[in-house]
C-alpha positions in Angstrom: -7.4 7.9 17.4 -3.8 9.1 16.0 -4.0 9.4 12.2 0.1 9.1 11.3 0.6 6.4 10.9 4.4 4.9 11.8 6.0 2.1 10.4 9.6 1.8 11.1 12.1 -0.2 8.9 15.6 -2.1 8.8 16.1 1.3 6.5 15.2 4.0 9.5 15.7 2.7 12.5 19.6 3.2 13.5 22.1 0.1 12.8 24.0 -0.6 16.5 27.6 -1.8 17.1 26.4 -5.5 17.1 24.8 -7.6 15.2 22.9 -10.2 17.4 21.2 -6.3 18.1 20.6 -5.8 15.0 19.0 -8.6 13.8 16.3 -8.8 16.4 15.8 -4.9 15.9 14.8 -6.6 12.3 13.0 -9.4 13.1 11.5 -7.3 14.9 10.6 -4.4 13.2 9.2 -8.3 10.7 6.5 -8.7 13.4 5.4 -4.9 13.8 5.0 -4.6 10.3 3.1 -7.8 9.6 0.7 -6.2 12.5 -0.3 -3.3 11.1 -1.1 -4.9 8.1 -3.2 -6.9 10.1 -4.7 -3.5 12.4 -5.7 -1.9 8.3 -7.1 -5.3 6.6 -8.9 -5.2 10.2 -12.0 -7.3 9.9 -13.9 -8.9 13.1 -13.8 -12.1 12.4 -9.5 -11.1 12.8 -9.6 -10.8 16.0 -7.6 -14.5 16.6 -5.3 -13.8 14.0 -4.8 -10.5 15.6 -4.4 -12.4 18.9 -2.2 -15.1 18.1 0.4 -12.4 16.0 0.3 -9.7 19.1 1.2 -12.5 21.4 4.0 -14.3 19.0 4.7 -10.2 19.3 5.1 -10.1 22.5 6.9 -13.4 23.5 9.6 -11.9 20.5 9.8 -8.6 22.9 9.9 -10.4 26.0 13.2 -12.5 24.5 14.7 -10.4 22.9 14.8 -7.7 26.6 16.0 -11.1 27.7 19.0 -11.3 25.6 20.4 -7.2 25.7 19.7 -8.2 29.8 22.1 -10.5 30.0 24.7 -9.1 27.7 24.4 -6.3 30.2 24.8 -7.7 33.1 27.9 -10.4 31.0 30.0 -6.9 30.4 28.7 -5.2 33.4 27.2 -1.9 32.2 27.0 0.3 34.7 23.3 1.4 32.9 21.8 -2.0 33.3 19.3 -0.8 35.9 17.8 1.7 34.4 18.3 0.4 31.1 16.4 -3.3 31.9 14.1 -1.1 34.2 13.3 0.3 30.2 12.3 -2.7 29.3 10.7 -3.9 32.2 8.4 -1.6 31.7 7.6 -1.5 27.8 6.7 -5.2 28.6 4.2 -4.2 31.2 2.7 -1.7 29.1 2.7 -4.2 26.6 0.8 -6.9 28.2 -1.8 -4.9 29.1 -2.4 -4.2 24.9 -1.8 -7.7 24.5 -4.8 -8.2 27.7 -6.9 -5.5 26.7 -7.5 -6.5 23.1 -7.3 -10.1 24.4 -10.6 -8.8 26.3 -12.5 -5.8 24.2 -10.8 -6.1 20.7 -10.5 -2.4 20.3 -9.0 -1.6 17.2 -8.5 1.8 17.7 -6.6 1.4 20.8 -3.8 -1.0 19.1 -3.5 1.0 16.3 -2.3 3.6 19.0 -0.5 1.4 20.0 0.6 -0.4 17.5 1.3 3.1 15.2 2.0 5.4 16.5 3.4 5.1 21.3 5.5 1.8 20.3 7.5 2.9 17.4 8.1 6.3 18.5 9.9 4.5 21.7 11.7 1.8 19.5 13.2 4.5 17.7 14.1 6.6 20.8 15.1 4.3 22.5 17.2 2.3 19.8 18.4 5.4 18.8 20.4 5.9 22.9 20.2 3.0 25.6 21.1 0.1 22.9 23.7 2.4 20.3 25.2 3.2 24.5 25.0 0.1 25.5 26.3 -1.9 22.3 29.2 0.2 21.8 30.1 0.1 24.7 30.1 -3.7 24.7 32.7 -3.3 22.2 35.0 -1.0 23.3 34.9 -3.9 26.0 35.6 -6.6 23.4 32.4 -8.2 23.2 33.1 -9.3 19.3 30.3 -7.2 17.3 29.4 -10.1 14.5 28.8 -13.2 17.0 
């Protein structure tokens, strides 16, 4: 397990050109921060609480990606296949993590995902794919403060 814990906040994650995307990102960061606190203070009696938090995060992420995918289709974003494919890949990875947790309660594996793998992916994804998608939307007439 990595000893480095990455905890992302709204102050360090780049903001994109669309408010609704930023707001969704901030919600997700809050959820992950709360999940991280549960992991840091983990006791075996917390398994059900962690399972519930993971399920809520997964469902939020599904809705998050669905909204972005819908936006990309609405604006005829040329990189839609790549961006939505990344969403599908990450959702599958997250689903595997949730399933693994619910079967094995491996706190080290969950910690590695929440504190290392996911933050690295999320920051890179926002900084590249989401940034370009939001900019394309605004350049093509999408209202940024909608």
